[in-house]
Backbone as a ProteinNet text record, in pm:
[ID]
protein_1_A
[PRIMARY]
MIRRLAEEGRLSGAVVHGGLVYLAGQVADDATLDAEGQTADILAQIDALLAEAGTSKAHLLSVQIILADINDAPAMNRAWDAWLDRGNKPARMTIQAPLVDPAWRVEITGIAALP
[TERTIARY]
-1437.7	-1557.9	-1664.6	-1735.8	-1826.1	-1979.4	-2087.7	-2187.2	-2279	-2363.1	-2456.1	-2599.7	-2693.1	-2838.4	-2922.9	-3025	-3146.5	-3106.3	-3025.7	-2980.1	-3093.9	-3091.8	-3197.5	-3108.3	-3156.5	-3102.4	-2995.9	-3008.8	-2908.8	-2829.7	-2881.2	-2834.9	-2849.5	-2765.9	-2818	-2885	-2960	-3058.5	-2961.1	-2854.3	-2776	-2634.1	-2498.9	-2396.1	-2326.8	-2274.8	-2204	-2055.8	-1985.3	-1824.1	-1771.2	-1656.3	-1599.1	-1659.8	-1752.6	-1825.1	-1947.8	-1956.4	-2079.2	-2180.7	-2287.7	-2414.9	-2428.1	-2412.8	-2453.2	-2585.7	-2689.7	-2833.5	-2835.7	-2887.7	-2928	-3042.2	-3072.2	-3167.6	-3317	-3369.3	-3511.6	-3638.3	-3723.4	-3854.3	-3967.8	-4080.6	-4208.7	-4228.8	-4281.8	-4331.1	-4466.8	-4524.6	-4645.9	-4658.7	-4622.3	-4600.4	-4761.7	-4875.5	-4997.8	-5024.5	-4945.4	-4934	-4900.9	-4940.6	-4902.8	-4754.6	-4683.3	-4537.7	-4532.4	-4641.4	-4626.9	-4609.5	-4698	-4727.3	-4590.5	-4569.4	-4431.2	-4314.7	-4320.9	-4200	-4211.6	-4323.8	-4331.3	-4304	-4365.4	-4320.7	-4178.2	-4089.2	-3950.9	-3869.6	-3924.3	-3868.2	-3893.3	-4004.8	-4018.3	-3882	-3894.1	-3785.4	-3651.2	-3625.5	-3468.3	-3490.9	-3566.5	-3577.9	-3532.7	-3594.2	-3574.2	-3437	-3389.5	-3268.3	-3144.6	-3159.1	-3069	-3081.9	-3197.8	-3204	-3132	-3145.5	-3090.5	-2923	-2880	-2745.3	-2700	-2753.9	-2726.6	-2714.4	-2793.1	-2812.6	-2951.3	-2947.3	-3087.8	-3065.1	-3181.5	-3216.8	-3105.2	-3094.4	-3027.5	-2871.3	-2830.6	-2673.5	-2671.9	-2780	-2755.8	-2669.9	-2573.8	-2486.3	-2530.6	-2588.6	-2634.9	-2743.7	-2830.2	-2931.3	-2951.7	-2976.7	-3009.5	-3176.3	-3226.3	-3380.9	-3393.1	-3455.2	-3475.2	-3644.5	-3685.5	-3818.9	-3836.4	-3936.4	-3967	-4036.4	-4087.9	-4167.7	-4111.5	-4045.2	-3987.3	-4125.9	-4223.1	-4357.9	-4407.9	-4332.6	-4401.6	-4315.6	-4226	-4125	-4221	-4348.2	-4413.5	-4447.7	-4519.4	-4540.4	-4462.9	-4344	-4222.2	-4185.7	-4180	-4134.7	-4217	-4351.7	-4459.1	-4402.5	-4389.2	-4346.8	-4220	-4114.1	-3973.9	-3998	-4056.6	-4073.2	-4145.1	-4222.8	-4303.4	-4209.1	-4097.2	-4036.5	-3879.8	-3852.1	-3699.5	-3691	-3564.1	-3517.7	-3442.3	-3523.9	-3494.5	-3352.2	-3310.3	-3171.9	-3081.4	-3091.6	-2985.4	-3008.2	-3027.8	-3071.7	-2944.5	-2959.9	-2860.7	-2837	-2714.4	-2703.7	-2782.6	-2853.6	-2956.2	-2949	-2980	-3016.6	-3129.8	-3205.3	-3327.2	-3312.2	-3335.5	-3310.1	-3435.3	-3464.7	-3544.5	-3494	-3539.7	-3466.5	-3572.3	-3563.6	-3666.4	-3634	-3723.9	-3691	-3726.3	-3652.2	-3680	-3828.2	-3907.6	-4027	-4145.6	-4194.9	-4271	-4387.1	-4416.1	-4511.6	-4436.1	-4284.1	-4239.5	-4227.1	-4250.1	-4265.3	-4120.9	-4056.3	-3958.3	-3859.8	-3748.2	-3637.3	-3541.5	-3503.9	-3411.6	-3274.7	-3169	-3043.9	-2982.5	-2868.3	-2807.8	-2693.2	-2631.1	-2506.5	-2532.6	-2524.3	-2530.8	-2400.9	-2363	-2275.6	-2308.7	-2243.3	-2258.7	-2251.2	-2314.6	-2290.4	-2156.2
-7871	-7845	-7758.5	-7684.3	-7580.7	-7650.7	-7671.8	-7699.1	-7576.6	-7523.5	-7443.7	-7508.3	-7477.6	-7550	-7431.8	-7449.6	-7366.1	-7202.9	-7211.1	-7060.5	-6995	-6865	-6774.7	-6650.3	-6543	-6426	-6371.6	-6340.2	-6301.4	-6407.4	-6510.8	-6586.8	-6728.6	-6840.4	-6952.1	-7010.8	-7092	-7112.1	-7168.6	-7245.9	-7310.2	-7329.1	-7344.4	-7373.5	-7495.4	-7588.5	-7699.9	-7692.8	-7668.2	-7676.7	-7709.1	-7795.3	-7815.5	-7926.7	-8002.2	-8063.7	-8004.9	-7888.2	-7775.7	-7730.9	-7725.2	-7659.7	-7526.8	-7420.9	-7287.5	-7232.1	-7236.4	-7204	-7032.9	-7008.1	-6853.5	-6824.5	-6702.7	-6668.3	-6714.7	-6790.9	-6848.6	-6781.4	-6749.3	-6661.3	-6759.1	-6755.1	-6804.4	-6798.6	-6894.3	-6908	-6824.4	-6811.2	-6790.5	-6654	-6531.6	-6413.4	-6381	-6427.5	-6412.8	-6476.1	-6592.9	-6671.9	-6592	-6613.5	-6561.4	-6611.7	-6577.4	-6608.6	-6743.5	-6825.7	-6975.9	-7039.8	-7000.3	-7043.4	-7018.5	-6873	-6883.5	-6951.1	-6976.9	-7055.8	-7178.9	-7252.4	-7380.3	-7407.5	-7307.8	-7316.5	-7303.3	-7201.2	-7203.5	-7319.4	-7394.4	-7525.1	-7635.7	-7619	-7718	-7701	-7589.3	-7542.4	-7577.4	-7548.9	-7606.3	-7728.3	-7817.7	-7990.7	-8000.7	-7942.4	-7994.5	-7953.1	-7825.5	-7790.2	-7884.5	-7928	-8020.9	-8162	-8195.6	-8316.5	-8330.7	-8206	-8204.9	-8217.8	-8143.4	-8131.5	-8269.3	-8345.3	-8490.6	-8494.6	-8389	-8387	-8389.6	-8361.6	-8346.3	-8233	-8224.9	-8107.9	-8176	-8312.6	-8380.5	-8314.6	-8285.9	-8224.6	-8067.5	-7977.6	-7854.7	-7824.2	-7736.4	-7684.5	-7572.1	-7457.6	-7327.4	-7284.1	-7190.6	-7131.7	-7006.4	-6909.5	-6764.9	-6750.7	-6691.5	-6650.8	-6508.5	-6462.5	-6276.1	-6259.1	-6208.4	-6179	-6043.8	-6003	-5850.3	-5772.4	-5858.4	-5855.7	-5948.7	-5914.2	-6018.6	-6069.2	-6004.3	-6037.9	-6164.9	-6201.2	-6309.4	-6449.5	-6433.8	-6515.7	-6651.1	-6643.5	-6746.4	-6825.4	-6764.1	-6839.5	-6911.9	-6831.1	-6914.6	-7049.1	-7000.1	-7110	-7247.4	-7215.6	-7322.8	-7409.2	-7332	-7411.5	-7497.3	-7398.6	-7471.5	-7591	-7566.1	-7699.2	-7827.4	-7776.7	-7902.5	-7963.7	-7883.3	-7970.9	-8002.9	-7950.9	-7985.8	-8112.3	-8141.3	-8292.9	-8284	-8336.8	-8300.8	-8389.4	-8473.1	-8537.4	-8475	-8364.8	-8301	-8141.3	-8082.4	-7952.5	-7850.6	-7761.7	-7675.7	-7561.1	-7520.3	-7373.5	-7276.7	-7172	-7081.3	-6948.5	-6851.3	-6722	-6668.7	-6579.7	-6518.6	-6378.1	-6285.1	-6133.5	-6092.6	-5947.1	-5876.6	-5788.9	-5798.1	-5670.6	-5680.1	-5525.5	-5529.2	-5625.8	-5678.6	-5776.4	-5694	-5745.2	-5674.8	-5653	-5759.3	-5733.1	-5736.9	-5633.6	-5607.9	-5692.9	-5809.9	-5905.2	-6025.2	-6036.9	-6128.1	-6111.6	-6210.7	-6218.6	-6270	-6379.6	-6468.5	-6488.5	-6474.3	-6540.5	-6627.1	-6737.1	-6834.1	-6864.3	-6874.3	-6919.4	-7002	-7075.6	-7167.7	-7242.6	-7302.4	-7388.1	-7543.5	-7650.9	-7784.9	-7878.5	-7964.3	-8081.6	-8159.3	-8224.9	-8332.1	-8477.5	-8569.6	-8652.2	-8753.3
-7141.6	-7232.6	-7168.4	-7223.8	-7176.1	-7254.4	-7177.9	-7263.1	-7220.9	-7286.4	-7292.7	-7312	-7207.4	-7223.9	-7233.8	-7298.7	-7328.8	-7344.6	-7444.6	-7494.9	-7549.7	-7500.7	-7539.2	-7636.1	-7641	-7715.2	-7635.5	-7498.6	-7416	-7334.2	-7312.2	-7212.7	-7230.4	-7146.3	-7147.8	-7010	-7030.6	-6888.5	-6815.1	-6856.2	-6769.1	-6843.1	-6766.1	-6834.8	-6767.9	-6799.4	-6765.3	-6779.1	-6657.4	-6684.1	-6526.3	-6588.7	-6450.5	-6347.3	-6376.9	-6292	-6229.6	-6259	-6219.5	-6298.1	-6277.7	-6352.3	-6287.4	-6352.6	-6307.9	-6398.1	-6287	-6328.5	-6350.6	-6464.2	-6456	-6393.4	-6391.4	-6286.5	-6375.7	-6298	-6363.1	-6323.1	-6392.1	-6370.3	-6405.7	-6341	-6405	-6536.6	-6611.2	-6734.6	-6742.1	-6616.2	-6621.1	-6495.3	-6533.9	-6452.6	-6384.9	-6424.3	-6345.8	-6225.3	-6210.5	-6073.7	-5955.8	-5859.3	-5711.2	-5680.5	-5577.5	-5546.6	-5541.8	-5465.3	-5465.2	-5584.5	-5677.9	-5793	-5893.9	-5887.7	-5956.4	-5898	-5774.5	-5722	-5769.7	-5771.9	-5794.1	-5975.8	-6029.1	-6188.1	-6194.4	-6139.1	-6146.6	-6106.8	-6021	-5948	-6062.5	-6127.3	-6230	-6347.9	-6362	-6466.3	-6429.9	-6314	-6254.4	-6263.2	-6212.1	-6252.8	-6380.9	-6477.3	-6630.5	-6664.8	-6621.7	-6658.1	-6613.6	-6464.5	-6412.6	-6489.5	-6496.5	-6591.6	-6708.7	-6786	-6907	-6891.1	-6775.8	-6740.4	-6689.4	-6660.1	-6633.7	-6434.8	-6374.6	-6236.5	-6208	-6074.2	-6010.6	-5892.2	-5831.2	-5705.3	-5602.3	-5586	-5483	-5483.3	-5601.1	-5616.6	-5610.5	-5575.5	-5571.4	-5432.5	-5485.1	-5384.1	-5312	-5387.8	-5338.7	-5436.3	-5342.9	-5430.7	-5379.2	-5482.1	-5433.5	-5470.2	-5397.4	-5414.3	-5405	-5527.4	-5532.9	-5497.8	-5424.9	-5423.7	-5422.7	-5513.7	-5540.4	-5418.8	-5326.8	-5210.1	-5109.8	-5005.8	-4889	-4824	-4839	-4754.5	-4834.7	-4950.5	-5021.6	-4999.8	-4882.3	-4833	-4798.3	-4704.5	-4661.3	-4780.7	-4869.6	-4990.9	-5070.8	-5095	-5148.9	-5089.8	-4970.2	-4880.3	-4879.5	-4902.6	-4915.1	-5012.8	-5167.3	-5289.6	-5264.3	-5202.6	-5173	-5098	-4981.7	-4909.2	-4960.9	-5035.4	-5112.1	-5199.3	-5266.8	-5370.6	-5304.5	-5198.8	-5151.3	-5106.4	-5164.7	-5130	-4972.9	-4873.4	-4745.7	-4696.3	-4783.1	-4736.8	-4812.4	-4899.7	-4966.6	-5000.1	-4858.8	-4890.9	-4910.1	-5026.6	-5070.7	-4961.2	-4947.2	-4899.4	-4965.6	-4905.1	-4970.8	-4913.4	-5002.5	-4927.2	-4993.4	-4942.2	-4985.6	-4969.7	-5069.6	-5073.6	-5137	-5104	-5161.6	-5278.9	-5397.6	-5462.6	-5620.1	-5656.1	-5767.2	-5906.2	-5977.3	-6068	-6200	-6314.7	-6442.3	-6482.4	-6477.2	-6501.6	-6378	-6366.1	-6250.7	-6187.4	-6321.5	-6279.7	-6208.5	-6240.6	-6159.9	-5997.3	-5933.3	-5774.6	-5725.6	-5825	-5767.6	-5883.8	-5845.8	-5928.7	-5861.3	-5922.4	-5863.6	-5932.1	-5878.2	-5948.8	-5841.8	-5921	-5809.3	-5904.7	-5809.2	-5867.1	-5808.9	-5937.7	-5869.7	-5899.1	-5853.7	-5900.1	-5976.2	-6072.4	-6157	-6061.7	-6094.3	-6012.7	-6016.3
[MASK]
+++++++++++++++++++++++++++++++++++++++++++++++++++++++++++++++++++++++++++++++++++++++++++++++++++++++++++++++++++

């Protein structure tokens, strides 16, 4: 069975299948925030999607973070470090790439397991 969560015009915010939750690229609801604020906004969205799917950040397997400007990494990491479940750190990568909306500083996607 495939479950699609937070469906929008072009995508689902998450897809649940085979014991895994696949997160779409999440961006901040408030693009006027700085990189730290946008990251915190995105991580709150991820918490909500994972809860809706029946799991949590403790079950994240991998995370990919895209920064519009790699110089925002320290600001992004401050929000990440405040949010991170230190006993259950996922595999993670961070890259710089242009994002669709120039106001977006951060986009985050990942895969989590269902408990």
